[in-house]
N, C-alpha and C positions, 0 to 999 in steps of 0.2 A: 673123763667122765666116769662116774661110779654108779653102781646100781642104786636105784631109788630105795631108800631105807624107811621102813614104816616103824617108827619108834613104839607105837602102841602095841604092835604085834611082835616086835623084836626080831624081825627078819627082813631080808632085802628082797625086793622084787627083781625078778629076771624072767626071761622066757626060756624055759628049759624043757627039752623033750625030743621027740623024734620028728624029723623034718623030711619033706620031700627031698630026695637026693639032689635034684637040680638046685634047690635053695642052699643046701648045706655045701655042695661042691662048688657052685658057681653063682653066688648071689649077685644081683644087679640093683643099683640104687633105683628106688621108685617101685620095684617089684613088690607085689603083695603076696602073702601066704597065710595059711591058717594052721594053727597048732591045736591039737586036742589034748587037754589036760584031764587026767583021770580023777579029778576032784573038783569041787566047786570053789572057785576063786573069784574075787572081785578085782578086776584089773583096772589100774589107773589109766583111763582113756586119755589119749593125747600125750602120755608120758613116753619118753624115749628110754628104752631099756636094753640092756645087753641080751644077746641071744646066744645060747650055748647048747651043747649036746647034753645027753643024760649024765655024762661023766665030767661035765663042766668045762668042756673045751669051747673056748670063745669062738664065735663065728662072725658076728657083726653087731650093729646096733639097729633097732627097729622101733618104730612108733606104734603104739597100740591104737588101732582104728576103732575097734569095737570088740565086744565079747558077748557070747550068748550061752546061757546055761541050759543044759538038758537035765534029765533026772539024775544023772550021776557024773556028768563031766562038764567041762567048760570049753567052748570053741573060741579061740582067740584069733582075730584077724589083725595082721600087722603089715607094716610097710617098711621095707629096707631103707634106712636113712644114712648109715655110714658103714663103709667097708673098713676092715682092719688091715694094717700092715702086719707082716710076720712078727715084728717086734711088739706091736700092740696086742696081737693075739696071745703071744707068750706071756706078757705081763698080766693081761686081764684073766687068762686061764689060771695063772698062779694065784691071783687075787681071789677069784671065785672059789677055787678049791680050798684055799686057806679059810675063807669066810664060811664056807659050807661046813668045814670040820669044826670051827668054833661054834657055829649055830647048833650042830649036832650034839656037842658037849654041853651047851648051855640050855 
């Protein structure tokens, strides 16, 4: 699985940010959580996206259930869909970090 790529905007979708420690440390399939993004984003509802920390450490895959915009941020509600093995985490983390560097340069 790869991040959903939006060709129009030239970047990939992922769920990046700060998470409740329980989610980051011990996610469970089916569990829901909310992430607050400090910007206004339109998230692809029903899309399964990779979830990572601020420094692009891969955590899991989650489905976007809904999002709600406030005046300056976006609250994204997600459901854990797939947990990652250590090998998958390492590979996805490397992919996300590399892609992020390329996007920053471009």
